[in-house]
C-alpha positions as CSV (number, residue, x, y, z in Angstrom):
1,M,0.0,0.0,0.0
2,T,1.7,3.1,-1.2
3,I,1.0,6.3,0.8
4,H,0.9,9.6,-1.1
5,E,1.4,12.8,0.9
6,Y,0.9,16.5,0.2
7,G,1.3,19.5,2.5
8,K,3.4,17.7,5.1
9,E,4.3,21.1,6.6
10,N,0.6,21.7,7.6
11,S,-0.5,20.9,11.1
12,M,-4.0,19.6,10.3
13,T,-4.1,16.0,9.0
14,V,-6.7,14.8,6.5
15,V,-6.8,11.2,5.2
16,L,-8.6,10.4,1.9
17,I,-9.5,6.9,0.9
18,H,-10.6,6.2,-2.6
19,P,-13.5,3.9,-3.8
20,S,-13.2,0.8,-5.9
21,L,-12.8,0.9,-9.7
22,V,-10.5,3.9,-9.4
23,M,-7.0,4.6,-8.0
24,W,-5.7,7.1,-5.6
25,D,-5.6,9.8,-8.3
26,Y,-9.4,9.8,-7.9
27,F,-8.6,12.8,-5.7
28,E,-6.5,14.7,-8.4
29,Y,-9.0,17.5,-8.7
30,V,-9.3,18.2,-5.0
31,I,-5.6,17.8,-4.0
32,P,-4.7,21.3,-5.3
33,L,-7.7,22.8,-3.4
34,L,-6.7,21.2,0.0
35,K,-2.9,20.7,0.0
36,N,-2.1,24.3,1.1
37,D,-4.1,24.0,4.3
38,Y,-3.9,20.3,5.2
39,H,-1.4,17.5,5.4
40,L,-3.1,15.1,3.0
41,I,-2.5,11.4,3.3
42,I,-3.9,9.4,0.4
43,P,-3.3,5.6,0.3
44,A,-3.2,3.7,-2.9
45,L,-5.0,0.6,-1.7
46,P,-3.7,-2.9,-2.5
47,G,-5.0,-4.1,-5.9
48,Y,-5.4,-0.5,-7.0
49,D,-1.8,0.5,-6.6
50,E,0.1,1.0,-9.9
51,E,3.4,1.1,-8.0
52,K,3.1,-2.3,-6.4
53,D,2.0,-5.7,-7.8
54,S,-0.7,-6.6,-5.3
55,D,-4.2,-7.8,-4.9
56,F,-6.9,-6.4,-2.7
57,T,-6.7,-7.9,0.8
58,G,-9.7,-6.9,2.9
59,V,-11.3,-4.0,4.8
60,E,-9.9,-5.2,8.2
61,D,-6.4,-5.7,6.9
62,I,-6.2,-2.3,5.1
63,S,-7.7,-0.4,8.1
64,G,-5.1,-2.0,10.4
65,K,-2.2,-1.3,8.1
66,L,-3.3,2.4,7.7
67,A,-3.3,2.7,11.5
68,D,0.1,1.0,11.6
69,W,1.5,3.6,9.1
70,L,0.1,6.5,11.0
71,E,1.5,5.3,14.3
72,A,4.9,4.6,12.7
73,N,4.9,8.2,11.4
74,G,4.1,9.7,14.7
75,I,0.5,10.7,13.8
76,D,-1.7,10.1,16.8
77,F,-4.6,12.4,15.8
78,V,-6.4,12.8,12.4
79,N,-8.5,15.9,12.0
80,C,-10.6,14.3,9.3
81,I,-10.7,10.9,7.6
82,Y,-12.8,10.6,4.4
83,G,-13.7,7.4,2.5
84,C,-15.9,6.9,-0.5
85,S,-17.8,3.6,-1.1
86,M,-15.2,0.9,-0.6
87,G,-13.1,3.6,1.1
88,G,-16.1,4.3,3.3
89,S,-16.0,0.7,4.5
90,V,-12.3,1.2,5.5
91,V,-13.3,4.4,7.4
92,I,-16.1,2.5,9.3
93,R,-13.6,-0.2,10.4
94,F,-10.9,2.4,11.2
95,L,-13.3,4.3,13.5
96,A,-14.5,1.1,15.1
97,D,-11.0,0.0,16.0
98,G,-10.2,3.4,17.5
99,R,-6.5,3.0,17.4
100,I,-6.0,6.6,16.1
101,R,-7.9,9.4,17.6
102,T,-10.1,11.0,15.0
103,G,-11.8,14.4,15.2
104,S,-14.2,13.9,12.3
105,A,-15.0,11.2,9.7
106,V,-16.9,11.4,6.5
107,I,-18.3,8.2,5.1
108,D,-19.4,8.9,1.5
109,G,-21.8,6.3,0.3
110,G,-19.9,3.8,2.4
111,I,-20.7,0.1,2.1
112,T,-21.6,-1.7,5.3
113,P,-21.7,-5.5,5.9
114,Y,-24.9,-7.2,4.7
115,Q,-27.0,-8.5,7.6
116,L,-28.2,-11.5,5.5
117,P,-27.7,-15.3,5.5
118,W,-24.2,-16.3,4.3
119,I,-25.4,-17.8,1.0
120,L,-27.2,-14.6,0.0
121,T,-24.2,-12.5,0.7
122,R,-22.1,-14.7,-1.6
123,L,-24.7,-14.6,-4.3
124,I,-24.6,-10.8,-4.2
125,A,-20.8,-10.8,-4.3
126,V,-20.9,-13.2,-7.4
127,R,-23.4,-10.8,-9.1
128,D,-21.2,-7.8,-8.5
129,F,-18.1,-9.6,-9.5
130,L,-19.6,-10.7,-12.8
131,M,-20.8,-7.2,-13.6
132,V,-17.4,-5.7,-13.1
133,Y,-15.6,-8.5,-14.8
134,I,-17.8,-8.0,-17.9
135,G,-16.6,-4.4,-17.8
136,K,-13.0,-5.6,-17.6
137,L,-13.7,-7.7,-20.7
138,G,-14.9,-4.7,-22.7
139,G,-18.3,-3.5,-21.5
140,I,-17.2,-0.3,-19.7
141,K,-20.4,1.7,-20.7
142,L,-22.5,-1.1,-19.3
143,L,-20.5,-0.9,-16.1
144,Q,-21.0,2.8,-15.9
145,K,-24.8,2.5,-16.2
146,A,-24.9,-0.2,-13.5
147,F,-22.9,1.7,-10.9
148,T,-23.6,5.4,-11.3
149,S,-26.2,7.8,-12.6
150,D,-23.6,10.3,-13.6
151,E,-22.5,10.9,-17.2
152,Y,-18.7,10.7,-17.6
153,S,-16.6,11.9,-20.5
154,D,-14.8,9.6,-23.0
155,E,-11.6,10.5,-21.1
156,D,-13.1,9.4,-17.8
157,L,-14.3,6.1,-19.4
158,K,-10.8,5.5,-20.8
159,Y,-9.4,6.0,-17.3
160,M,-11.9,3.4,-15.9
161,E,-10.8,1.0,-18.6
162,K,-7.1,1.5,-17.5
163,V,-8.0,0.7,-13.9
164,L,-9.9,-2.4,-14.9
165,E,-7.0,-3.6,-17.0
166,H,-4.8,-3.2,-13.9
167,M,-7.2,-5.0,-11.5
168,S,-6.9,-8.8,-11.2
169,A,-9.9,-11.0,-11.0
170,K,-8.8,-11.7,-7.4
171,T,-9.0,-8.0,-6.5
172,I,-12.4,-7.7,-8.1
173,W,-13.7,-10.6,-6.1
174,R,-12.1,-9.7,-2.8
175,T,-13.3,-6.1,-3.1
176,F,-17.0,-7.0,-3.1
177,E,-16.7,-10.1,-0.9
178,S,-14.9,-8.0,1.8
179,C,-16.9,-4.8,1.6
180,N,-20.1,-6.8,1.8
181,N,-19.0,-9.0,4.7
182,Y,-16.2,-7.4,6.8
183,A,-16.3,-8.0,10.5
184,M,-16.8,-5.4,13.1
185,P,-15.1,-5.6,16.6
186,E,-17.3,-6.4,19.6
187,T,-16.5,-3.0,21.2
188,I,-16.7,0.2,19.1
189,S,-14.0,2.7,20.1
190,A,-14.6,5.7,17.9
191,H,-13.5,8.1,20.8
192,G,-16.3,10.6,20.1
193,A,-15.4,11.3,16.5
194,R,-17.9,13.5,14.7
195,V,-19.2,11.2,12.0
196,A,-21.0,12.3,8.8
197,Y,-22.6,10.0,6.2
198,W,-22.9,11.5,2.8
199,Y,-24.8,10.0,-0.1
200,A,-26.3,11.1,-3.4
201,K,-30.0,11.9,-3.5
202,T,-30.3,9.5,-6.5
203,E,-28.9,6.6,-4.5
204,E,-31.1,7.1,-1.4
205,K,-32.9,3.8,-1.9
206,E,-29.7,1.8,-2.5
207,R,-28.1,3.2,0.7
208,R,-31.0,2.7,3.1
209,W,-29.4,-0.5,4.7
210,D,-26.1,1.3,5.0
211,I,-27.7,4.3,6.6
212,R,-29.5,2.0,9.1
213,Y,-26.3,0.2,9.9
214,V,-24.3,3.4,10.5
215,K,-27.1,4.7,12.8
216,K,-26.8,1.6,14.9
217,Y,-23.0,1.7,15.3
218,F,-22.5,5.5,15.3
219,P,-25.9,6.9,16.6
220,E,-24.7,10.6,16.6
221,T,-24.0,10.5,12.8
222,E,-25.1,13.5,10.7
223,F,-26.6,12.4,7.4
224,R,-26.3,14.5,4.3
225,A,-27.9,14.0,0.9
226,F,-26.3,15.7,-2.2
227,S,-28.5,16.3,-5.2
228,E,-25.6,17.5,-7.4
229,T,-24.1,14.1,-8.2
230,G,-24.5,10.3,-8.2
231,H,-22.6,7.7,-6.2
232,G,-19.0,8.6,-5.6
233,G,-19.1,11.5,-8.0
234,L,-18.6,14.5,-5.7
235,A,-14.8,14.6,-5.7
236,V,-14.6,14.1,-9.4
237,L,-17.5,16.2,-10.7
238,K,-17.9,18.8,-8.0
239,P,-14.3,19.2,-6.6
240,E,-14.9,22.8,-5.2
241,L,-18.0,21.7,-3.4
242,F,-16.2,18.6,-2.1
243,A,-13.2,20.7,-0.8
244,S,-15.5,23.2,0.9
245,E,-17.5,20.5,2.7
246,L,-14.5,18.5,3.6
247,S,-12.8,21.6,5.0
248,A,-15.8,22.2,7.2
249,A,-15.6,18.6,8.4
250,A,-11.8,19.0,9.2
251,E,-12.6,22.2,11.1
252,R,-15.1,20.2,13.2
253,G,-12.3,17.7,13.8
254,T,-10.0,20.5,15.0
255,E,-12.7,21.6,17.5
256,E,-12.7,18.0,18.7
257,L,-8.9,18.1,19.2
258,R,-9.2,21.4,21.2
259,S,-11.9,19.8,23.4
260,I,-9.6,16.8,24.1
261,M,-6.8,19.1,25.0
262,D,-9.0,21.2,27.3
263,I,-10.2,18.1,29.1
264,S,-6.6,16.9,29.5
265,L,-5.5,20.3,30.9
266,E,-8.4,20.2,33.4
267,R,-7.4,16.8,34.6
268,R,-3.9,18.1,35.3
């Protein structure tokens, strides 16, 4: 897992985790808008990392390795962590583990484990795998219609084709199997992080189970529907709006840090 960093000189830390079917450069339009104010940490997840020959491992493994990297680099507080779709799954597990104190978290259309019998979850994973694998074999426009309501340019579709060429069948399978079925710890240790769940207005029906799940595990979550885009499209199609909303979330995370520091001083 290669970690890309920008604005290391800045005191506020923001972690951005990309969705499936794209690579870390999914954030290329928002990096210039954020790097002057924040220390941006952007992992290239296994199986989606052009710099390393790897396959996707799993939500639990990636969340743990991200926490390992932060600890090894002396980062014990993250002002804001953001994850979209598959990346949202990683954020949910990262929060649940609670190894790194987090001021705020944004789960954008994040996928939660299905609360269904084992055989049904595997059938769903097979369906999703086949749909993406068809795209890998040459049906990218069919894939676009299946996964988003946004209209992308020919350049964007060529990018998707490049990502699919890089992805192995094992990565495709593990992505869906893991995001649909990752385990949560018995004890949730989010340490009071301010959690927001974003989703597109057009995907409200598809996200209803995920919303219910997040409400259960993080009951103080703020839910926000965006009408300007489809699933996972905010960072790519509305980068200025994305940057503005994420900055607001990071500021809320900074307030959480100040609160922690105040409590610490009072105890002394």
